[in-house]
ROLUMLO-817466 format. One line per 10 residues: their letters; for each residue x, y, z of N, C-alpha, C. Coordinates in steps of 0.2 Angstrom, whole numbers, plus 5000, padded with zeros to 4 digits. Layout:
% ROLUMLO-817466
a) X,Y,Z,X,Y,Z,X,Y,Z  ...
***
This chain:
% ROLUMLO-817466
mgkiltksgl) 5083,4721,5209,5082,4726,5210,5080,4728,5205  5081,4723,5194,5079,4726,5191,5073,4724,5194  5071,4721,5193,5061,4720,5194,5060,4728,5195  5061,4728,5204,5057,4733,5208,5058,4740,5200  5065,4741,5199,5061,4751,5195,5060,4748,5187  5058,4741,5184,5051,4741,5180,5047,4743,5185  5046,4738,5188,5040,4740,5193,5036,4748,5194  5043,4752,5197,5045,4759,5197,5041,4761,5190  5045,4762,5185,5047,4764,5179,5034,4763,5175  5034,4756,5175,5029,4752,5172,5022,4763,5180
lllfalflvs) 5023,4760,5184,5020,4765,5190,5023,4772,5190  5027,4773,5188,5028,4779,5182,5023,4781,5180  5022,4777,5175,5017,4778,5167,5015,4779,5168  5010,4771,5171,5002,4775,5170,5000,4779,5173  5004,4782,5181,5002,4789,5185,5003,4795,5181  5010,4794,5175,5008,4802,5167,5002,4801,5168  5002,4796,5162,4995,4795,5155,4991,4797,5161  4987,4796,5168,4980,4799,5167,4983,4806,5171  4990,4807,5174,4988,4812,5177,4985,4819,5166  4990,4815,5161,4986,4816,5156,4981,4819,5153
cnedgctett) 4978,4814,5154,4971,4813,5150,4965,4821,5157  4961,4826,5153,4960,4829,5155,4949,4829,5152  4949,4827,5160,4943,4826,5158,4938,4830,5159  4940,4836,5158,4935,4842,5157,4933,4844,5150  4936,4842,5147,4934,4841,5139,4941,4849,5135  4940,4852,5132,4942,4856,5129,4941,4861,5136  4947,4862,5132,4944,4872,5141,4947,4879,5136  4948,4876,5131,4954,4885,5127,4950,4884,5122  4947,4891,5121,4940,4890,5116,4942,4892,5108  4942,4889,5105,4939,4887,5098,4937,4892,5094
dvnmnvnfys) 4935,4899,5097,4931,4901,5095,4935,4906,5089  4940,4909,5080,4941,4911,5081,4938,4919,5075  4939,4923,5078,4935,4930,5070,4938,4936,5074  4938,4939,5069,4939,4945,5065,4936,4953,5072  4942,4950,5078,4939,4956,5081,4939,4965,5075  4935,4969,5079,4934,4975,5074,4929,4982,5082  4934,4987,5082,4931,4990,5086,4931,4997,5081  4924,5004,5083,4924,5009,5080,4929,5016,5084  4929,5022,5078,4931,5026,5082,4931,5033,5076  4930,5035,5081,4929,5044,5078,4937,5046,5075
astrnaftid) 4935,5048,5068,4943,5045,5064,4941,5057,5065  4941,5061,5069,4944,5065,5071,4947,5063,5076  4946,5062,5083,4947,5064,5089,4950,5057,5090  4949,5050,5086,4955,5047,5086,4950,5040,5093  4943,5043,5098,4941,5042,5100,4938,5035,5101  4933,5033,5103,4930,5029,5105,4922,5029,5100  4919,5025,5097,4914,5029,5092,4910,5021,5093  4904,5027,5094,4899,5020,5101,4893,5024,5089  4888,5016,5086,4886,5018,5083,4878,5015,5086  4870,5020,5083,4867,5017,5084,4860,5012,5086
tlsvlgigqp) 4861,5013,5082,4860,5003,5075,4861,5002,5068  4864,4997,5069,4871,4994,5066,4868,4988,5067  4863,4984,5059,4865,4979,5055,4871,4976,5051  4871,4968,5055,4880,4965,5049,4879,4960,5047  4878,4960,5039,4875,4954,5037,4884,4951,5033  4887,4941,5031,4892,4941,5030,4883,4937,5023  4892,4944,5019,4889,4942,5010,4893,4938,5005  4888,4934,5004,4891,4928,5001,4890,4919,5007  4887,4921,5012,4888,4915,5015,4882,4911,5014  4880,4906,5017,4872,4904,5013,4866,4908,5018
kdsllydkst) 4863,4913,5013,4856,4914,5015,4862,4922,5016  4865,4924,5017,4868,4928,5019,4869,4931,5027  4870,4928,5028,4868,4927,5034,4870,4933,5040  4867,4934,5043,4865,4939,5049,4868,4941,5054  4871,4941,5056,4874,4944,5059,4875,4949,5064  4872,4955,5067,4871,4958,5071,4863,4964,5069  4858,4959,5072,4854,4962,5066,4850,4970,5076  4852,4976,5070,4848,4981,5070,4850,4981,5082  4859,4979,5080,4860,4981,5087,4862,4988,5088  4862,4990,5095,4860,4995,5097,4867,4997,5102
svktialplh) 4870,5004,5103,4875,5006,5107,4880,5001,5103  4883,5002,5099,4887,4999,5096,4896,5001,5098  4903,4995,5097,4906,5002,5101,4916,4995,5098  4910,4989,5097,4916,4986,5092,4910,4975,5091  4914,4972,5084,4911,4967,5083,4917,4965,5083  4913,4956,5082,4916,4949,5082,4914,4948,5074  4921,4946,5066,4917,4945,5064,4919,4939,5061  4917,4933,5058,4919,4925,5058,4920,4927,5050  4928,4922,5050,4929,4923,5043,4925,4915,5039  4933,4917,5031,4926,4908,5027,4933,4904,5029
indsttayll) 4929,4900,5028,4934,4894,5035,4937,4893,5025  4936,4893,5020,4933,4886,5014,4938,4892,5010  4937,4897,5009,4938,4905,5004,4944,4908,5006  4945,4913,5006,4952,4919,5005,4950,4926,5006  4940,4926,5006,4941,4931,5003,4933,4934,5009  4933,4936,5014,4925,4939,5016,4924,4943,5016  4918,4947,5017,4916,4952,5016,4907,4952,5017  4907,4962,5022,4903,4962,5026,4899,4964,5025  4890,4967,5022,4891,4970,5024,4886,4977,5032  4889,4981,5031,4886,4986,5038,4879,4990,5036
kygksngasv) 4872,4990,5040,4867,4996,5039,4867,5000,5041  4869,5002,5043,4867,5007,5050,4861,5014,5051  4858,5011,5055,4853,5016,5054,4853,5023,5057  4845,5029,5054,4846,5036,5052,4846,5038,5058  4856,5038,5061,4860,5040,5070,4862,5047,5068  4868,5046,5071,4871,5050,5073,4874,5054,5065  4868,5058,5066,4870,5062,5060,4867,5064,5053  4865,5053,5053,4863,5056,5045,4857,5054,5045  4854,5058,5038,4846,5058,5040,4843,5050,5033  4848,5049,5030,4847,5042,5030,4851,5038,5035
altdtirvfh) 4847,5030,5033,4849,5025,5032,4854,5026,5030  4863,5024,5030,4866,5022,5022,4869,5013,5023  4871,5012,5019,4875,5004,5019,4884,5004,5018  4888,5001,5021,4897,5002,5019,4896,4994,5015  4902,4992,5014,4906,4985,5012,4912,4988,5014  4911,4979,5019,4919,4977,5017,4922,4974,5016  4927,4973,5013,4929,4965,5008,4937,4963,5012  4936,4957,5015,4947,4957,5019,4949,4948,5015  4955,4953,5015,4956,4950,5009,4962,4945,5014  4959,4937,5013,4967,4931,5019,4967,4924,5018
qnrsqfiske) 4970,4926,5020,4975,4916,5023,4969,4910,5025  4971,4907,5027,4968,4902,5029,4972,4896,5034  4976,4898,5038,4981,4889,5038,4974,4888,5044  4974,4879,5044,4976,4873,5049,4978,4875,5057  4977,4875,5064,4980,4875,5069,4982,4873,5073  4983,4866,5074,4982,4863,5079,4980,4862,5087  4975,4864,5092,4973,4868,5098,4974,4862,5104  4971,4855,5103,4975,4849,5112,4971,4846,5109  4970,4838,5110,4971,4831,5109,4962,4834,5109  4958,4837,5114,4951,4841,5114,4948,4843,5112
cgcsvfatid) 4952,4849,5108,4949,4856,5103,4949,4853,5096  4952,4850,5097,4953,4846,5092,4959,4855,5085  4957,4856,5078,4956,4861,5073,4952,4868,5076  4959,4874,5075,4952,4880,5073,4956,4882,5067  4955,4885,5058,4958,4886,5056,4958,4897,5057  4965,4896,5054,4969,4901,5060,4969,4907,5055  4971,4915,5055,4967,4917,5049,4977,4924,5047  4977,4927,5043,4983,4928,5042,4976,4935,5035  4979,4942,5040,4972,4949,5034,4976,4949,5028  4978,4950,5020,4982,4954,5015,4983,4961,5015
svrftrhrld) 4975,4959,5017,4974,4964,5013,4964,4968,5015  4962,4974,5015,4954,4977,5017,4954,4982,5010  4948,4982,5010,4944,4984,5002,4936,4987,5006  4935,4992,5006,4930,4993,5009,4926,4998,5004  4918,5002,5004,4915,5008,5005,4915,5014,5008  4913,5022,5005,4914,5026,5010,4908,5031,5011  4903,5027,5010,4899,5029,5011,4897,5032,5017  4900,5030,5025,4898,5033,5032,4904,5031,5033  4908,5024,5032,4913,5023,5037,4919,5028,5032  4924,5031,5036,4929,5036,5036,4937,5031,5031
tvvvvnreit) 4938,5028,5035,4942,5020,5036,4943,5016,5037  4947,5014,5036,4948,5005,5038,4954,5005,5041  4959,5003,5046,4965,5001,5047,4966,4995,5051  4969,4989,5050,4970,4985,5052,4977,4986,5057  4977,4985,5064,4982,4984,5065,4984,4979,5070  4981,4970,5069,4985,4965,5067,4984,4961,5064  4985,4960,5061,4984,4952,5051,4986,4945,5056  4984,4943,5060,4983,4937,5062,4976,4939,5067  4976,4931,5065,4965,4928,5068,4967,4924,5074  4968,4926,5077,4965,4918,5079,4961,4918,5085
nqytehvqil) 4961,4913,5092,4958,4911,5096,4958,4916,5100  4962,4921,5102,4965,4924,5107,4965,4930,5104  4959,4935,5112,4953,4939,5108,4960,4946,5111  4959,4949,5103,4964,4957,5103,4960,4959,5096  4961,4966,5097,4958,4971,5092,4963,4969,5085  4959,4969,5080,4963,4965,5073,4962,4972,5068  4955,4976,5070,4953,4981,5065,4948,4987,5066  4952,4993,5066,4949,4999,5066,4944,5000,5061  4938,5006,5066,4935,5007,5058,4932,5013,5060  4932,5020,5057,4936,5027,5061,4929,5031,5055
f) 4924,5034,5058,4919,5039,5058,4918,5041,5057
***
């Protein structure tokens, strides 16, 4: 009787091992971005930027994240994983009532933490926003609505024009 239980137990463990293996690889997203939506300062309704370019300041070759994108209502911005400050330059086209092209700078202060996702996906770097500083050439206000930045899509920051 003991040998039957031992064989049954080993068979059960082997079956559980086979079921727990994921042959599909990583099925969960490992992308971690700060999601930003644009709003009108006067109405609080969604706002569309006619033409927008976004550059990451202080990144290798000041990386171009958005290049003259049109009809922009939302952007997803990566944060530095090896630094606690990330800065962006927003370049607006001559639109939405602007007579000249203007730029604004947004500087995000954050704390990073490694987060294990799964054996297949490995780790990602999640962040918590501490504060945001910005210029007011074209934008009015920057509001942090969700400080926790993970691999789940949610609105983190609202920019009001």
